[in-house]
Backbone bond lengths (Angstrom), bond angles and torsions (degrees), N, CA, C in turn:
res aa  C-N    CA-C-N  psi(-1)  N-CA   C-N-CA  omega(-1)  CA-C   N-CA-C  phi
1 X - - - 1.455 - - 1.529 109.71 -
2 X 1.301 115.89 136.98 1.456 121.64 -176.43 1.520 109.42 -94.75
3 X 1.343 116.14 119.58 1.458 121.90 -172.60 1.523 109.75 -114.61
4 X 1.343 115.35 130.43 1.467 121.45 170.57 1.521 108.11 -101.89
5 X 1.311 116.92 129.04 1.463 121.26 174.17 1.522 108.46 -96.18
6 X 1.314 115.77 128.47 1.458 122.64 -176.68 1.521 108.81 -114.07
7 X 1.338 117.07 136.28 1.463 121.78 175.71 1.518 108.25 -128.71
8 X 1.331 115.48 125.55 1.462 121.50 174.75 1.523 107.67 -88.77
9 X 1.313 117.62 112.47 1.466 121.05 -169.91 1.521 112.06 -90.12
10 X 1.326 113.94 157.69 1.453 121.18 169.32 1.519 107.84 -143.19
11 X 1.319 117.53 -176.13 1.458 121.73 -166.91 1.522 112.93 -80.42
12 X 1.318 116.95 71.12 1.456 120.73 175.93 1.525 108.18 -157.41
13 X 1.329 115.63 94.54 1.456 121.01 -173.92 1.526 112.65 -60.14
14 X 1.322 117.30 -41.29 1.464 120.91 -177.94 1.523 111.62 -63.54
15 X 1.328 116.37 -41.35 1.459 120.32 179.56 1.527 110.73 -66.57
16 X 1.320 117.38 -43.36 1.460 121.05 179.41 1.523 110.41 -61.90
17 X 1.323 117.47 -42.37 1.459 120.89 178.82 1.527 111.63 -59.88
18 X 1.330 117.35 -40.38 1.459 120.85 179.79 1.525 110.98 -64.37
19 X 1.332 117.29 -39.47 1.461 120.93 178.95 1.521 110.84 -67.49
20 X 1.331 117.58 -43.50 1.466 120.91 178.58 1.524 110.52 -61.99
21 X 1.339 117.65 -41.87 1.468 120.26 177.98 1.524 110.97 -61.03
22 X 1.327 116.88 -42.74 1.462 120.52 -179.89 1.527 111.10 -62.50
23 X 1.326 117.17 -36.44 1.462 120.11 178.24 1.524 111.53 -72.36
24 X 1.326 116.89 -36.19 1.470 120.15 177.30 1.533 111.71 -66.24
25 X 1.323 117.02 -24.19 1.466 121.61 -178.00 1.526 113.43 -94.15
26 X 1.328 118.13 8.48 1.455 120.91 179.18 1.531 111.24 -63.30
27 X 1.329 116.44 141.11 1.467 120.91 179.35 1.525 111.33 -72.88
28 X 1.323 117.88 -22.58 1.460 120.67 173.13 1.531 107.45 -93.43
29 X 1.326 117.96 128.06 1.475 119.86 -173.81 1.529 112.18 -66.47
30 X 1.327 115.28 130.28 1.462 122.41 177.43 1.523 107.83 -113.59
31 X 1.321 118.34 116.33 1.466 119.08 -177.32 1.514 114.63 -72.73
32 X 1.356 117.03 -22.21 1.463 118.57 -173.65 1.528 110.20 -153.53
33 X 1.325 115.03 140.97 1.466 122.40 174.27 1.520 107.15 -116.87
34 X 1.323 116.48 122.61 1.452 121.74 -177.08 1.522 109.79 -103.28
35 X 1.333 116.98 120.81 1.458 122.41 174.29 1.521 108.34 -102.77
36 X 1.320 116.82 121.72 1.466 121.60 178.74 1.521 108.58 -105.15
37 X 1.316 115.73 116.41 1.460 122.98 -175.54 1.517 109.65 -103.73
38 X 1.328 116.42 118.78 1.462 121.30 -177.57 1.526 111.40 -90.00
39 X 1.330 115.59 69.82 1.473 121.56 173.44 1.524 111.96 55.31
40 X 1.334 117.04 43.82 1.462 119.23 177.89 1.530 109.84 -67.80
41 X 1.334 115.21 157.75 1.470 120.07 -174.31 1.523 113.02 -120.90
42 X 1.334 117.83 3.44 1.468 119.02 -174.09 1.528 112.71 -107.10
43 X 1.358 117.50 10.94 1.471 122.24 176.48 1.535 112.14 63.03
44 X 1.339 116.32 31.08 1.465 121.13 179.82 1.522 111.57 -57.26
45 X 1.332 117.54 -37.21 1.467 120.85 -174.49 1.530 113.19 -97.59
46 X 1.330 116.97 7.78 1.465 119.71 -178.69 1.524 110.57 -86.68
47 X 1.329 116.62 68.65 1.462 122.23 177.78 1.512 108.57 -161.97
48 X 1.314 117.32 -179.73 1.456 122.08 -174.54 1.527 110.29 -84.47
49 X 1.352 116.33 130.48 1.455 123.27 174.81 1.529 108.68 -115.87
50 X 1.324 117.78 164.72 1.470 119.85 173.01 1.520 111.23 -55.47
51 X 1.337 115.91 155.16 1.456 121.29 -173.82 1.515 114.64 -59.83
52 X 1.344 117.77 -25.86 1.466 120.20 -177.79 1.532 113.10 -81.94
53 X 1.340 118.39 -0.21 1.462 121.73 -177.92 1.527 109.89 -89.41
54 X 1.337 115.11 128.27 1.458 122.88 173.64 1.523 108.24 -114.59
55 X 1.324 117.24 139.77 1.460 121.58 -177.92 1.522 109.74 -117.60
56 X 1.323 116.02 128.44 1.467 122.51 170.11 1.518 107.28 -106.46
57 X 1.317 116.82 124.73 1.460 121.52 179.94 1.525 109.15 -108.94
58 X 1.316 115.82 112.65 1.464 119.76 176.87 1.530 110.54 -80.35
59 X 1.328 115.98 143.90 1.462 120.82 178.96 1.522 112.50 -72.74
60 X 1.332 116.49 -22.29 1.456 121.29 177.95 1.519 109.03 -140.09
61 X 1.329 114.96 162.97 1.458 120.25 -179.65 1.527 108.91 -76.04
62 X 1.333 116.20 109.37 1.456 121.47 -178.08 1.519 112.43 -90.85
63 X 1.343 116.97 1.14 1.453 118.98 -175.72 1.517 111.01 72.57
64 X 1.326 115.73 177.94 1.464 119.98 -178.49 1.518 111.47 -65.64
65 X 1.325 117.64 -43.99 1.464 120.03 -177.22 1.527 111.51 -62.40
66 X 1.323 116.68 -42.91 1.456 119.56 178.86 1.513 112.65 -66.82
67 X 1.346 116.64 -38.68 1.459 120.29 179.79 1.526 110.94 -68.14
68 X 1.345 117.33 -41.82 1.463 120.31 177.73 1.524 110.44 -63.17
69 X 1.336 117.01 -41.38 1.460 119.96 177.41 1.530 110.82 -59.99
70 X 1.344 116.77 -41.19 1.466 120.17 177.71 1.525 110.99 -63.76
71 X 1.334 117.18 -40.15 1.452 120.60 177.65 1.518 112.26 -64.29
72 X 1.324 116.98 -41.14 1.466 120.47 178.51 1.522 111.13 -66.90
73 X 1.325 117.07 -39.54 1.469 120.28 176.08 1.521 110.47 -58.52
74 X 1.322 116.03 -43.89 1.466 120.40 179.37 1.528 110.12 -62.81
75 X 1.326 116.90 -45.59 1.459 120.56 -178.93 1.522 112.00 -61.49
76 X 1.322 116.69 -42.52 1.470 120.56 178.77 1.527 111.09 -65.25
77 X 1.317 116.64 -41.07 1.465 120.71 -178.31 1.518 112.06 -68.16
78 X 1.340 117.99 -23.62 1.466 121.09 -175.82 1.533 112.85 -108.96
79 X 1.318 117.21 18.02 1.454 121.23 168.66 1.516 116.05 74.49
80 X 1.318 118.18 26.74 1.461 120.07 178.02 1.534 110.26 -81.65
81 X 1.341 114.54 154.08 1.466 121.11 178.08 1.522 111.98 -93.53
82 X 1.335 116.87 -34.52 1.461 122.54 -177.42 1.525 109.25 -137.64
83 X 1.325 115.53 152.92 1.464 120.77 171.42 1.525 108.27 -127.10
84 X 1.335 115.31 130.20 1.465 122.19 -179.72 1.519 107.71 -106.42
85 X 1.322 117.35 119.07 1.463 122.72 -170.09 1.522 110.21 -103.33
86 X 1.324 116.01 130.88 1.460 121.93 178.32 1.516 110.73 -136.91
87 X 1.337 115.95 143.68 1.452 120.02 162.94 1.528 108.59 -75.05
88 X 1.314 116.31 160.39 1.459 119.19 -178.44 1.524 112.78 -66.47
89 X 1.328 117.63 -20.55 1.466 119.38 178.83 1.529 111.73 -100.68
90 X 1.326 116.15 27.42 1.465 122.12 176.42 1.528 109.37 -115.83
91 X 1.324 116.15 129.06 1.464 120.00 -178.55 1.528 109.42 -120.34
92 X 1.326 117.38 109.06 1.459 119.81 179.26 1.526 111.13 -74.49
93 X 1.331 116.67 139.48 1.455 119.96 172.04 1.530 109.44 -66.36
94 X 1.315 116.62 162.77 1.466 121.46 -167.57 1.530 113.63 -58.13
95 X 1.319 117.72 -32.70 1.466 120.24 -176.96 1.525 112.86 -100.70
96 X 1.304 118.21 15.69 1.469 120.88 -174.15 1.524 111.98 -58.47
97 X 1.322 117.57 -51.83 1.466 120.35 -177.68 1.519 110.69 -71.50
98 X 1.321 117.71 -41.92 1.468 120.66 179.26 1.526 111.07 -58.43
99 X 1.323 117.08 -41.63 1.462 120.09 -179.26 1.521 112.18 -69.08
100 X 1.328 117.78 -33.83 1.458 119.57 175.83 1.526 111.11 -65.46
101 X 1.324 116.41 -43.41 1.460 119.23 178.81 1.528 111.31 -67.70
102 X 1.327 116.88 -35.46 1.469 119.89 175.68 1.529 110.41 -63.65
103 X 1.325 116.05 -40.94 1.461 120.07 176.66 1.524 110.54 -59.80
104 X 1.319 116.64 -46.23 1.462 120.55 -179.60 1.525 111.32 -61.10
105 X 1.316 117.06 -43.68 1.464 120.69 -178.59 1.525 112.09 -67.75
106 X 1.332 117.20 -24.05 1.465 120.09 -179.36 1.528 112.39 -78.03
107 X 1.325 117.71 -12.84 1.461 120.77 -179.53 1.522 110.91 -74.27
108 X 1.319 115.93 157.86 1.460 120.68 175.80 1.525 109.50 -66.08
109 X 1.327 118.37 158.57 1.474 119.66 178.41 1.521 112.83 -55.41
110 X 1.333 117.54 -36.86 1.460 120.35 179.48 1.531 111.07 -65.89
111 X 1.346 116.41 -42.76 1.461 119.31 179.65 1.520 111.31 -69.85
112 X 1.332 117.62 -37.20 1.469 119.03 177.22 1.526 110.84 -59.56
113 X 1.315 115.91 -36.81 1.458 119.82 -179.00 1.526 111.56 -66.72
114 X 1.337 117.21 -35.67 1.463 120.40 -176.27 1.530 113.19 -94.62
115 X 1.345 117.76 -9.61 1.466 120.17 -178.37 1.527 109.63 -86.59
116 X 1.316 115.19 117.44 1.472 119.20 -178.74 1.513 112.02 -111.16
117 X 1.320 116.02 -6.84 1.462 119.56 -169.39 1.518 109.52 -150.34
118 X 1.320 115.95 134.20 1.458 123.43 171.46 1.518 107.37 -127.77
119 X 1.322 116.10 159.05 1.457 118.86 -179.88 1.509 110.52 -139.21
120 X 1.326 114.88 141.80 1.460 120.72 168.62 1.526 108.71 -75.11
121 X 1.324 115.06 161.69 1.463 121.17 173.37 1.526 107.99 -87.11
122 X 1.320 116.21 119.82 1.459 120.60 177.91 1.523 109.82 -83.86
123 X 1.323 115.81 135.28 1.459 121.00 175.81 1.516 109.45 -126.37
124 X 1.335 115.05 138.05 1.456 120.03 179.02 1.522 111.12 -59.80
125 X 1.324 115.19 140.07 1.456 119.69 177.04 1.523 110.95 -62.33
126 X 1.328 116.77 -38.79 1.457 121.40 177.48 1.528 109.44 -103.46
127 X 1.334 116.57 113.12 1.459 120.77 176.58 1.506 115.21 96.76
128 X 1.343 118.54 -19.45 1.452 120.96 176.59 1.513 115.47 71.87
129 X 1.347 117.98 19.37 1.464 120.03 -179.17 1.526 109.75 -63.31
130 X 1.353 118.36 129.24 1.467 120.15 -177.41 1.523 112.54 -84.57
131 X 1.320 115.27 143.76 1.459 122.12 173.76 1.521 107.66 -114.66
132 X 1.333 115.41 104.36 1.456 120.92 -175.15 1.526 111.16 -84.73
133 X 1.328 114.18 175.96 1.446 120.78 176.56 1.517 111.30 -68.07
134 X 1.324 115.49 167.21 1.463 121.75 -173.82 1.524 110.89 -124.95
135 X 1.331 114.43 163.36 1.459 122.20 173.85 1.526 108.23 -134.48
136 X 1.334 115.07 158.69 1.456 120.48 173.42 1.519 109.44 -85.89
137 X 1.329 116.29 135.71 1.457 122.06 176.63 1.524 108.58 -129.95
138 X 1.351 118.04 167.81 1.468 119.32 177.50 1.527 113.50 -61.64
139 X 1.332 117.96 -13.81 1.466 120.74 -179.57 1.530 112.34 -108.32
140 X 1.321 116.08 9.40 1.458 119.24 178.94 1.513 112.05 124.42
141 X 1.326 116.02 -156.80 1.458 122.08 -179.86 1.522 108.87 -91.65
142 X 1.338 116.45 133.68 1.459 121.63 -177.57 1.518 109.83 -123.89
143 X 1.351 115.79 129.84 1.456 119.76 174.13 1.530 109.38 -78.74
144 X 1.327 116.27 134.72 1.458 121.31 179.87 1.523 110.59 -77.68
145 X 1.312 115.40 159.23 1.469 122.41 176.36 1.528 107.71 -132.84
146 X 1.330 117.37 73.35 1.461 120.69 -171.48 1.527 111.93 -81.98
147 X 1.338 117.42 161.99 1.469 120.15 171.51 1.523 110.24 -70.57
148 X 1.325 115.99 168.59 1.472 120.58 -179.13 1.526 112.09 -66.38
149 X 1.324 117.09 -27.45 1.455 121.86 178.29 1.531 109.41 -124.51
150 X 1.313 118.12 141.48 1.464 127.93 -0.22 1.531 111.53 -68.16
151 X 1.310 115.53 157.51 1.459 119.40 -172.09 1.529 111.84 -68.40
152 X 1.334 117.99 -26.03 1.461 119.10 175.34 1.530 109.54 -122.11
153 X 1.316 115.60 151.27 1.457 120.50 -176.78 1.531 109.80 -147.17
154 X 1.329 114.56 154.66 1.454 121.13 178.49 1.532 110.95 -69.57
155 X 1.306 117.00 138.43 1.458 121.59 169.83 1.524 107.74 -151.99
156 X 1.305 116.59 170.48 1.457 120.78 -170.99 1.521 114.05 -105.43
157 X 1.331 117.55 -23.55 1.462 118.47 -176.53 1.519 110.00 -165.64
158 X 1.320 114.76 162.59 1.453 123.06 174.54 1.522 107.25 -159.97
159 X 1.331 116.99 174.46 1.460 119.23 178.83 1.522 109.27 -72.25
160 X 1.324 116.25 166.75 1.463 119.78 -177.39 1.520 112.35 -57.70
161 X 1.329 116.82 -46.32 1.458 119.51 -171.15 1.531 110.86 -65.77
162 X 1.330 115.70 129.14 1.458 121.29 -177.48 1.508 114.14 88.63
163 X 1.340 116.95 1.74 1.469 120.55 -178.95 1.526 110.70 -88.91
164 X 1.319 115.09 145.99 1.468 123.57 -171.21 1.527 107.03 -131.16
165 X 1.338 117.67 108.26 1.455 121.60 -171.89 1.530 111.29 -107.79
166 X 1.336 114.66 136.33 1.470 121.68 174.73 1.521 108.04 -82.61
167 X 1.319 116.80 121.42 1.457 120.13 -165.98 1.517 113.74 -77.78
168 X 1.336 119.48 -24.32 1.461 117.39 175.32 1.527 110.66 -70.18
169 X 1.342 117.36 -26.90 1.468 119.80 172.61 1.524 110.76 -74.55
170 X 1.334 117.15 -36.86 1.463 120.52 176.39 1.528 110.36 -58.28
171 X 1.326 117.40 -36.74 1.464 120.37 176.95 1.523 111.39 -58.18
172 X 1.332 116.20 -38.74 1.456 120.35 -178.09 1.529 111.87 -76.50
173 X 1.321 116.79 -37.54 1.464 121.17 -175.16 1.517 111.73 -82.88
174 X 1.326 115.83 -33.22 1.454 120.78 -176.35 1.518 111.21 101.47
175 X 1.308 116.35 165.95 1.457 122.02 -179.82 1.526 110.84 -77.14
176 X 1.331 116.98 159.27 1.473 118.88 173.71 1.525 110.75 -58.76
177 X 1.318 114.90 146.40 1.464 120.89 178.67 1.529 108.85 -73.51
178 X 1.330 116.22 117.22 1.461 120.98 -178.23 1.524 112.31 -63.33
179 X 1.311 118.12 -22.74 1.462 121.19 -176.63 1.525 113.15 -68.27
180 X 1.347 118.09 -16.02 1.460 118.59 177.89 1.531 111.79 -72.93
181 X 1.301 117.57 -25.48 1.465 125.33 173.36 1.533 111.62 64.76
182 X 1.333 117.88 -72.45 1.479 120.72 -174.62 1.529 110.60 -121.56
183 X 1.308 116.48 -119.22 1.459 122.21 -169.18 1.523 113.26 -57.07
184 X 1.326 113.73 144.39 1.456 125.95 178.51 1.526 113.38 79.61
185 X 1.308 119.03 -7.27 1.456 119.04 174.96 1.513 111.76 -60.90
186 X 1.353 117.33 -40.49 1.462 121.25 179.09 1.523 111.42 -69.02
187 X 1.341 117.36 -40.16 1.459 121.00 179.34 1.532 110.49 -62.19
188 X 1.319 116.15 -45.91 1.459 120.08 -177.89 1.523 110.42 -67.88
189 X 1.318 117.34 -34.09 1.466 119.47 178.55 1.534 110.10 -66.31
190 X 1.332 117.02 -38.69 1.461 119.36 174.71 1.518 111.59 -60.07
191 X 1.317 116.64 -40.30 1.462 121.05 177.99 1.527 110.98 -64.79
192 X 1.334 117.26 -38.99 1.467 120.48 179.75 1.523 111.03 -59.34
193 X 1.338 116.78 -40.02 1.454 119.07 176.46 1.517 112.24 -70.26
194 X 1.318 117.19 -40.88 1.460 122.11 -176.72 1.523 111.78 -61.09
195 X 1.345 118.10 -45.46 1.457 120.16 -176.72 1.525 111.55 -71.48
196 X 1.313 118.46 -11.99 1.463 121.94 175.52 1.524 112.00 -96.44
197 X 1.327 116.05 9.39 1.462 120.21 174.54 1.505 115.36 91.43
198 X 1.336 117.93 9.06 1.455 120.80 179.26 1.533 110.76 -91.72
199 X 1.318 115.46 155.95 1.465 121.72 -178.80 1.521 109.87 -123.18
200 X 1.326 115.31 165.47 1.456 121.72 177.83 1.510 110.77 -138.71
201 X 1.327 115.61 158.13 1.459 122.37 178.52 1.515 109.49 -134.33
202 X 1.324 115.92 149.41 1.457 121.65 166.08 1.518 107.99 -109.76
203 X 1.331 116.28 132.61 1.459 121.74 178.63 1.529 109.16 -108.12
204 X 1.336 115.99 117.51 1.461 120.94 -173.94 1.522 113.44 -75.47
205 X 1.327 117.63 -10.12 1.464 119.87 176.62 1.521 112.11 -86.71
206 X 1.320 116.76 -10.91 1.464 122.33 176.86 1.522 107.86 -97.79
207 X 1.332 116.36 109.08 1.462 121.27 -169.99 1.531 110.46 -110.73
208 X 1.325 115.25 135.68 1.465 122.44 171.59 1.526 107.96 -125.48
209 X 1.316 116.84 124.84 1.458 121.50 174.29 1.520 107.59 -83.62
210 X 1.316 114.95 121.29 1.466 119.42 -170.88 1.522 110.10 -131.04
211 X 1.310 116.16 134.04 1.460 121.09 178.13 1.523 108.74 -90.61
212 X 1.331 116.09 103.23 1.463 121.00 179.36 1.530 111.84 -87.57
213 X 1.333 117.49 0.91 1.466 123.53 179.25 1.533 112.84 54.13
214 X 1.340 118.23 47.45 1.473 118.13 -176.73 1.521 113.10 -69.08
215 X 1.337 117.90 -33.98 1.457 119.75 -176.70 1.523 110.12 -70.26
216 X 1.342 115.93 -39.89 1.453 119.38 -177.67 1.524 112.15 -68.89
217 X 1.332 118.20 -28.92 1.460 120.17 -173.54 1.521 113.35 -98.73
218 X 1.317 118.60 -19.22 1.460 120.73 -175.37 1.527 111.06 -83.79
219 X 1.320 115.85 131.00 1.451 122.53 172.56 1.529 108.65 -119.16
220 X 1.326 116.66 131.68 1.459 121.57 176.65 1.525 108.52 -109.08
221 X 1.317 116.42 125.86 1.456 121.29 -179.15 1.530 108.94 -129.96
222 X 1.321 116.16 137.28 1.461 120.07 -178.86 1.526 110.32 -90.46
223 X 1.331 115.07 133.18 1.451 122.70 176.38 1.523 107.23 -128.39
224 X 1.335 115.90 93.18 1.466 120.06 -173.79 1.524 109.12 63.38
225 X 1.336 117.88 -128.84 1.466 120.09 179.76 1.524 113.48 -80.38
226 X 1.327 116.75 -7.90 1.467 120.45 -175.16 1.518 111.27 -98.15
227 X 1.342 115.10 152.25 1.465 122.30 171.55 1.526 107.61 -109.63
228 X 1.319 115.66 122.21 1.458 121.73 -177.19 1.534 108.80 -98.51
229 X 1.342 115.86 130.35 1.462 121.25 176.43 1.524 108.84 -92.72
230 X 1.320 115.92 127.66 1.461 121.56 175.49 1.522 107.42 -128.36
231 X 1.325 116.41 119.98 1.458 120.54 177.42 1.523 108.26 -93.19
232 X 1.330 114.74 116.06 1.457 120.26 -177.47 1.530 109.95 -86.43
233 X 1.317 115.97 136.27 1.459 122.24 171.05 1.514 108.65 -129.75
234 X 1.325 117.95 149.05 1.464 119.65 176.93 1.532 110.71 -60.22
235 X 1.325 117.45 155.72 1.471 120.17 -178.25 1.529 113.91 -53.48
236 X 1.331 118.00 -38.65 1.464 119.55 -178.64 1.519 111.26 -60.91
237 X 1.334 117.48 -43.81 1.462 120.06 -179.66 1.525 110.76 -69.71
238 X 1.325 117.02 -35.91 1.463 119.55 176.32 1.525 110.76 -60.89
239 X 1.323 115.89 -42.04 1.468 119.58 179.96 1.519 110.92 -59.18
240 X 1.339 116.71 -52.73 1.461 119.05 -175.78 1.523 111.73 -70.48
241 X 1.321 118.31 -34.84 1.458 120.23 178.75 1.523 110.44 -59.12
242 X 1.320 116.71 -51.29 1.459 119.25 -175.80 1.521 111.82 -76.35
243 X 1.304 118.89 -36.08 1.469 119.70 177.42 1.525 111.21 -61.08
244 X 1.344 115.42 -51.12 1.460 119.40 -174.71 1.521 112.32 -70.10
245 X 1.346 116.49 -41.11 1.461 118.55 -177.06 1.524 111.47 -68.66
246 X 1.329 117.41 -42.04 1.469 119.67 178.71 1.521 110.49 -66.30
247 X 1.320 117.14 -40.88 1.469 120.30 175.58 1.527 110.59 -58.76
248 X 1.331 116.82 -43.65 1.461 120.34 -178.02 1.522 111.64 -60.80
249 X 1.344 116.73 -50.83 1.456 118.92 -176.19 1.530 111.91 -66.87
250 X 1.311 117.94 -31.24 1.459 120.11 -178.20 1.525 113.29 -82.02
251 X 1.333 117.12 -38.53 1.459 119.66 -167.25 1.526 115.25 -114.63
252 X 1.330 118.36 -18.25 1.461 118.56 -173.86 1.527 113.63 -117.93
253 X 1.322 117.87 -36.12 1.464 120.45 -173.92 1.527 110.54 -70.89
254 X 1.318 116.18 123.73 1.455 121.19 -178.55 1.528 109.77 -140.03
255 X 1.315 115.52 66.89 1.463 120.30 174.91 1.523 107.75 -130.10
256 X 1.320 117.35 121.22 1.453 119.91 -176.86 1.517 110.21 65.00
257 X 1.323 115.90 -136.01 1.460 121.86 179.43 1.527 108.76 -91.88
258 X 1.334 119.66 105.75 1.471 120.89 -175.79 1.521 113.73 -71.85
259 X 1.354 117.38 -13.18 1.462 119.91 -177.64 1.526 111.07 -69.55
260 X 1.335 116.93 -40.73 1.457 120.43 -175.18 1.527 113.24 -61.54
261 X 1.351 119.35 -49.16 1.470 116.86 178.06 1.517 113.28 -63.91
262 X 1.332 118.03 -30.80 1.464 120.43 177.54 1.529 110.37 -65.58
263 X 1.331 116.68 -43.39 1.468 120.62 178.21 1.518 110.39 -65.00
264 X 1.340 116.46 -44.64 1.465 120.96 179.86 1.522 110.72 -60.24
265 X 1.323 116.24 -40.40 1.464 119.97 -178.94 1.527 110.70 -69.87
266 X 1.317 117.42 -37.16 1.465 120.08 178.28 1.529 110.77 -65.33
267 X 1.338 117.47 -38.66 1.465 120.40 176.54 1.528 110.80 -65.70
268 X 1.334 116.04 -37.54 1.465 119.84 175.18 1.523 110.18 -61.42
269 X 1.315 116.56 -40.39 1.463 121.90 177.92 1.531 110.87 -60.20
270 X 1.318 117.18 -44.30 1.464 120.49 179.90 1.527 111.24 -64.27
271 X 1.342 117.04 -41.71 1.468 119.88 177.58 1.519 110.65 -62.53
272 X 1.323 116.65 -39.07 1.462 121.31 178.25 1.528 110.84 -62.01
273 X 1.330 116.67 -44.78 1.462 119.93 178.89 1.523 111.57 -60.60
274 X 1.319 116.60 -41.60 1.465 120.37 179.96 1.529 110.44 -63.63
275 X 1.331 116.84 -44.48 1.465 120.36 179.34 1.521 111.33 -61.70
276 X 1.330 115.92 -44.99 1.466 119.64 179.72 1.525 110.36 -61.75
277 X 1.328 116.63 -45.04 1.467 120.68 -177.92 1.525 111.66 -63.00
278 X 1.332 117.20 -35.79 1.461 120.76 -174.59 1.525 113.76 -89.24
279 X 1.339 117.31 -31.10 1.461 118.39 -165.51 1.527 115.16 -122.25
280 X 1.332 119.27 -5.04 1.461 121.00 174.67 1.528 108.14 -98.03
281 X 1.333 117.01 134.29 1.469 120.50 -172.04 1.520 112.64 -63.25
282 X 1.312 117.58 -42.31 1.469 120.59 178.00 1.529 107.84 -121.72
283 X 1.324 117.43 81.56 1.459 120.64 -169.78 1.523 115.48 -79.35
284 X 1.339 118.30 -18.14 1.466 119.38 -169.38 1.530 113.74 -57.71
285 X 1.352 120.68 -48.76 1.477 118.49 179.80 1.523 113.02 -60.67
286 X 1.340 116.88 -38.51 1.465 119.92 -179.62 1.525 110.27 -69.35
287 X 1.325 116.82 -44.55 1.468 120.14 179.33 1.529 111.10 -60.56
288 X 1.321 116.99 -44.21 1.469 120.39 179.67 1.523 110.96 -61.91
289 X 1.357 116.54 -41.04 1.462 120.27 179.77 1.527 110.92 -65.67
290 X 1.340 117.03 -41.56 1.462 121.12 179.52 1.528 111.13 -63.21
291 X 1.320 116.42 -46.97 1.469 120.27 -177.29 1.521 110.75 -67.12
292 X 1.329 116.27 -41.22 1.464 118.90 177.50 1.521 110.86 -64.27
293 X 1.348 116.69 -40.85 1.459 120.11 177.59 1.520 111.77 -62.32
294 X 1.338 116.93 -44.01 1.459 120.49 177.75 1.532 110.31 -60.20
295 X 1.324 116.83 -44.22 1.460 120.92 -178.24 1.526 111.54 -62.42
296 X 1.328 116.23 -45.61 1.467 119.16 179.49 1.528 111.09 -67.68
297 X 1.350 118.12 -34.96 1.457 120.38 176.08 1.513 112.09 -65.42
298 X 1.344 116.75 -42.87 1.467 120.96 178.02 1.527 111.42 -59.30
299 X 1.334 116.83 -34.77 1.460 120.90 -176.29 1.533 112.33 -101.28
300 X 1.350 116.06 12.13 1.478 121.59 175.76 1.521 112.71 54.71
301 X 1.321 116.15 42.80 1.482 120.65 -178.25 1.529 109.45 -97.75
302 X 1.317 115.51 67.86 1.463 119.80 -178.03 1.523 112.62 -73.82
303 X 1.320 116.97 -15.18 1.464 118.51 177.60 1.529 111.64 -74.08
304 X 1.316 117.90 -16.81 1.460 121.10 179.88 1.520 111.21 -71.83
305 X 1.313 115.33 150.22 1.459 121.59 178.32 1.538 108.87 -124.64
306 X 1.316 114.08 157.32 1.467 119.42 -179.93 1.534 109.35 -67.35
């Protein structure tokens, strides 16, 4: 099977180099590593890379969804069977791709036909905390907490990084919608495959070390005897997170009673606003981004940008 490794780059040359080295050291041979550059301005990619590295330079920042779509277009045009997607701060262990393909080959012929997506297990760079696959529930998206065995298990979605897509299924499902830009684009893409009858697996033997930046984003605030956790995100990410997620629950999700998850998500939004207002030192930019994102999601204005 012919595998293209895709890396979504950002402005950190040392981190990108570490990811490229990890891909070059894979036990399963990768003929090409594709770096997609979203109109960076710091000349991060202006240097010599190994011969198997190809660089796509976008004229504008298309966000993660747009960059992944560009990578998939390239893979389809060049006859690849699978595309392995990584953020630039994700380092796959040497057998990550080989173990995913071994997992796929171990499935029954019927399951191989319906499996369009596999995922590595992401582990925090600091502490090794695992981030498992997720499922949709009436109360939103839930991360699974599976036992160590069996080594692979069914799940419905995961973040882009560490995801491994079968490209003949991508042809049937279509490319990710570029209008999602950032957060929730990967979640919605998993749903697009699921409602068309496709399945996905996470293989726990395929490991990717991933920097989720938990220390930088977590804020702890005391409220009487309680400690309140507030995860801070920049206003741009808040906008896309709430716009895309609210749009999804209102307009796309159709499993069981779609009203309940929409209500649950709206209540989550209100709790988030209260936490930001009370516990973030300069809440106004974040609050404005959240409210604007909610408004655009309610009115299905995916063409809008932050």
